[in-house]
N, C-alpha and C positions, 0 to 999 in steps of 0.2 A: 349446367347452372344448378339444377336441383341438388346434385352430389356435393357441390361446392357449398351450398347453403347448409346442408346437412353436417358437413364437416365443420363448418364455423360454429354451428349450434353446439356440436359436441365439444369443441374446444372451449365455449364458454361455460359448460357445466362446473368444471373446478372453480371457476370465478364466482359463480352464483354461491356456491357452497362457502367459499372463503369469505364472501361478503357478509354471511350470516354468523361467521365465526372470527370476525376480525378482532385482533388484540387492542388494547386502549392505545390511543396515538402516543408516539414517542416524544416526550418532552424531557429538557434538561434545564434545571433551575440555575440561574447565574446571579444570587444575590451578591452585591459589591464585596462584602466582607468575606465571603467564600472565595470569590475570584481573586482578592488581594492575598489571602492565605494561600490559595492555590498557585499562585504565581511564585511566591516565596519557596514552595515545595517543588515546583517545576524546575526553578534556577538552582536549587540547592546541590552542592556537590556532596554526595554521600559517602560515608566512611564506614570501615567496619566499627561495629559497636556504636553506631552514631546516636548521639542523645535524643534525635528526634524520632527514634524507632523503639519499638517495645521488644525488639528481638536481637539478632546478631548483625543487623545493619546491612550494609553493602555486601553482595556476594553470598555464598563463597565464590561464585563464578559469575561473571557479568560481561556486558559488552560497552558499557559506559558508566560513568560516575553520576550524570544527571540527565534528565530529559532534554533539557536544552543543547546538551553535547551533540545529540543527534539531529534534533528538529530546530535547525537554526538557518536554513537558507533562506534568503530575502528578509526573514524576521524571525524571533521565537515563535515556534510552531510550524516552521516550514520543513522542507525536506532535509536530506543530509548527503554529505559526500560519499564516495565509495569506501572510505577509510572505515565507516561505521556501518558498512553492510553487515547484516546477520548470515551466519553460515548455517543452513539448514541440511539435515540428512535424512535419507531413507534407507533402510535395509529390508529388502523383499526376500521371501522364500524363493530359492532359484527354481522350485518345481511349480508351486501353486501360484506364485507372483502375489501372494498376499503379503501386506506390510507387516513385518515382525517388530520393527523399532523404527522410530523417528524421533526427531529432537533438533537440538541446536549445539553446535560446537562453539562455545563462547570464546572471546578473543583474550579475556583477562580473568585473573583469580586474586585472592586476597593473600594467598600463600602458594609456595611452589607445589605442595602435596595436592593441590586441588586443580592444578593446570591441565587443561584439556588439550588433547593431540588428535589429529586424524586417525591415528592408530587405534584409539579408543573406539572408533566407529568400525574399523576393520583393520586387522593386522597387516594387510597388504596395502594399506594406503600409507603414503609418506607422512612423516611428522609436520606439523607445523612449524613455523620459524620463531624461536623464542627471542624476545628483545627486552631490553630494559626491566630486568628483574622479573617480576610476575607477569608482565603484559606479553601477550602472544600475538602476533601478526601473522596473518597467512599471505603467502605469494599469490595474489589474486590472479596472476596470469595462469595459474594452474587450474582455475576453476573452469569447469566445462560450460556452464551455462552463462558466464560473463565474459571469459576470454578464451583463446585457444588452449585446450588441454595439453598438458605437458607428460602425462602418465595415462596408462590405461586402468579403468576402474574395474575392480572385482565385480564379478557378476552379481547383479541384484542390488548394488550399491550405487546411490546417487548422492551428489551434492548439489546444493543450489543456493544462490545468494539472493537476499532480499534487501533492496535499498530502503532507506527510510522515507516513507510518504509523508507529505505535508498534511497537517491537520486543520488548516484554515477553514472557516466556515462549517466546522464539524456540526454544529448544533443545527443548521439548516439541513444537512445531510441526515442527521439523526432523525429529524422531524418530518421527512419525506415518508408517507405512509406506505406501508407494505402493499396495499392494493394499487397504488400508482406505479410501483415497480412492476408488479404483476401485470398491470395493464400495458405496459411498455412491451413486455416479453410476448404477450399476445399479439400486439400491434406488429411486431417483427414477424412473428410466425405467419400471420395473415398476409403481411406484404410480400413474402417469400414463398407463398403457396405452400405453407406447412411443410417446409423442409425441417428436418430433425436438428435440434440444437446440437447434437452431436457430431453433425457434418462440418466439413471445412468449405463446403461450396458457397455458402451465403452467410452473411453476418446475422445469424439468429442467435441471440443470447438466451441463457435460462437464468431463472431465479434461484439464488442460493438459499435453500431451506435448511434451517438449522434445528436443533432439538426443541420440542415445545411448539413447532410450527413457525418460529420467528424467521424472519427474512433478513440475510445478511446485508449490512450497509457498509461495514468497513473491512479493511484488510485486503492484501494483495489477492487472496483466495476467497474474499467475501465470507470469511469465517467468524465475523463478529456482528452481531445485531445492534448492540447498543455502545455508546461511546464510553460509557462508565465501565463495560467490560473490556473494552479496547484497553482503555488506561490500566486497570488492574492487571490484565494480562502482560502489558509491557512492563510495568513496575517490577512484577516478579521475574520475568524472563530477560529483560535487558539490564536490570539494576540488582537482581537478586533479593528484592524486597518482598517478602511474604506478605500476604493481605487476606481477608476474609474470603475472596473469591479465588485466590490463586497461590499456591505454595511456591517458594522459592525453588529453582531448578536443583536438581540434585548432580553433583559433579559427576562426570563420567570417569574421572580418575579416583573419585573417593565417594563411592555410592553409599557407604555407610554412615556419612556424616548427617546429623539432623540438628537444625538450628533450634535455638530455644526462643520461645515465644513468637508473637506475630509482629512482624516489623512496622506495617503501616495499620492503622485503625480504619474503619469504614469512613469515619469522618474525613481524614486526611485524603482518603482516595476520593471521596465526594468533593473535596475542595480542588484537587488537582483536575477532576473532571469539569467542574464549574470553570476553571480557569481555561481550560481547551475549549469548553463550549463558548466562552466569551471572545474568542479569537475572531476578528472580523473576517468576512468573506473577501475573497480576491476581487479585484476590480479590472475593468477594461480600460485601458488609457490609450486613446488615439493620440499619435504624435501632434505637436504643434505645427511641425513642418508640413506644408501642404502636399508636397511630393510623397513624403512617406505616409501621410495619412491616406492618400489615394491608393497607395500600393496596398495599405492594410485593408481598406474597405473593399477593394476588388478582391483581395485574397479571401475575405469572408465567402464570396461567392465561389471561389476556386474550391475551398474547403468543403462546400456543399456539393459541388458537381463532380469531384471525384470519389464521393461516397464516405467521407470522414463522419459525416452526419450520422450515419446509420448507427454507429455505436456510440457516438459523441454527439447526441442532440444538444442544442444550446440550452434547452430548458427541459426540467423533470418536475412534473406537478407545477407547484407554485414557485419553484426555485429556479430563477433565471441566471443564465450565464454559467452553468454548472459544466456543460459539454461532457456529460457522462450518462449512460442509461442505467449504471449501477448493476449491470448484469454480468454474468460470467460468460466469456466467450473462449472457443478453442482457437489458440493462436499458432498452432502447428508444432511439428517436430523441433524446428529450430528454437522456439521458445518455451521447451519443456523445463518444468522445475518442480520437484516434489519437496518433501520435508514439512515439518511443522513444529510448533513450539513443544509439543509433548507426545507421548507415545499414542499410537492410535486409540481412539476412545471406543468404547464399547457402542456397536452400532444401535440406534434407537428407531422405532418403527416409523415415526413421523419425519426422520430426517435420514433416509436410508443412502443417499447418494452423496458422496465426499467428492471434492474437486479433482477432476481429472489433472494428471501432470502438466498437461498444455493449456489448461483453463485458467483465466485470469478475470478478476473483476475489472471492469473498464474504468480506469483512473480518471477522476475529474480533471479537465484541462484548465480550469479557472487557476490562475497563478503559475501556469506552466512556464512562463518566459523566466521565472526566478527560481525553477525548481531542478536544474540540471544537476546530475545527470539522469537518463530517462531509461524507461523499461523497468520490469521487475527487478532486476539485478544491476541497474546502472551501466550496462554494457554501452548504451549509446550516449556519447558526448554531447551531441547536438540535436536540435528538433529535427533537422534533415535526416540525420542518422536514425532516430527513432522511427520515422515514417518508412524509411527504406526497408528497415528491418522487421516491419510487420509482416506476419505470415499467417497461415491458416485462414480464419475468417477475415483477416484484415489484408490479405495478399491482394486481392482485387484493387483495393484502394491505394496500396503501395505500388503496385504496377501503374496505375492511372496517373499517379503522381510523378513516377519516373519518366512517364512519357510526355508530360507537360514541357513546354517551352521553358527555357530558363527563367524568362520574365514571370511566367504563371508560378513557377516554383518560388521565385523571390516574393510574389505577392502573397502566397498562402503562408510562408514562414513570417512574413511581415505582420500578418493578421495574428498569429500565434504569439507574436512577441508583443502584442497589446495586451495579453491576458497576464497581468501583473499580480504580484502578492501585496496583501493590504498595506497601504503606508508608502508604496513605491514612488509616489510623485513626490512626497515630502523629501525621501531620501534621495531622489534624482536631483531635486532642487539643491539640497545640501551638498551633494557631491560636486554639482556645477559651480556653486560658491566657493567650495574649497579649490577646485581648479583654477578658478579665476584668480583667487587670492595667491595660488602658487605662482601663476604666470605674471602676476603683477610683482610678486618678490623678485623673480628671475630677471625681470626686465631691467 
């Protein structure tokens, strides 16, 4: 008993230190005028030499022409379909295992000379499949972490897809204090008797510490602390719009190209951030049908009993209904995925540990019913598929789910289907009205 108490005391020492050095609380301002201006930019379809930019506009390589093209499931700001998945790559030294290069193979380009191919990552990889002039589409069935591979990868080379995450309720996530996330990590360690967060034997997550001691709140790899940083990184890497915080990506095919000027001003970036921060939080909608409502309510109990709440607690700090601990969890070899937007950064003393290839930030489940497909690369078409494919620290819950009766599995899924995107009730009502009108016309 004394030893356990001593270990607990030692575990709290870093927490005491952090409490004395906490950064200012995260806040995002959302004045109505900024939100309105940001919505225009969020919806805008960017073009090369776009008049709204101060540089070369869209590209030269990009994945989409607007923010809303990818973030649209359920409502503007939601997730996206697999057709807009980001293709990340990593090239490691065959002997040391150190990452030599990492980045993104973009799907589109403004001109043929910028078009990126898989052969730019490694000559032994197959080309991407070009369609429609300068747009490139990858045969996604050849991606190893999304579907069954159709070719052998060169040694040290990995490709990994990233499905577009929803950004509903981002302001609330931004404003969860670092010490709340740290406290959740400590709670998990204590609950599982100080099992290492590098283990796959128990659902013990770790805090994603970034440069400057910041805590990661956003991104599949927990790589971003602030919503504004997330927005500026996405504008640069998804749209090719350079801004004060992020340069536009260099084309793998034409590395000597240099854009003129900066595409987005800080004011424009702040406006887009304000719009994203204004997006409402997802809601829980219990069905009006008594039978379905009972299923969903019992499903909440099943969700807890099989251990889903270990990584997806309903509340985090003062934010209710989030269903995420915002921690990094090792999800096993089956869910490995490397790569990043840019070449590996120079290691910094206060953020020495980058994410492990099998490590993912727990995605919030609020709004999950309207955000298919699931998992980091969209490999799971349904909620049931996503649960079954959990591995690593999520394996025990996955196995427990599969051992449930069909009735209890149905109850758990019915509960998850109550976690809807904002405005879902109005959209459902409108759809019902449309169907009723159509049936009336046909009769």
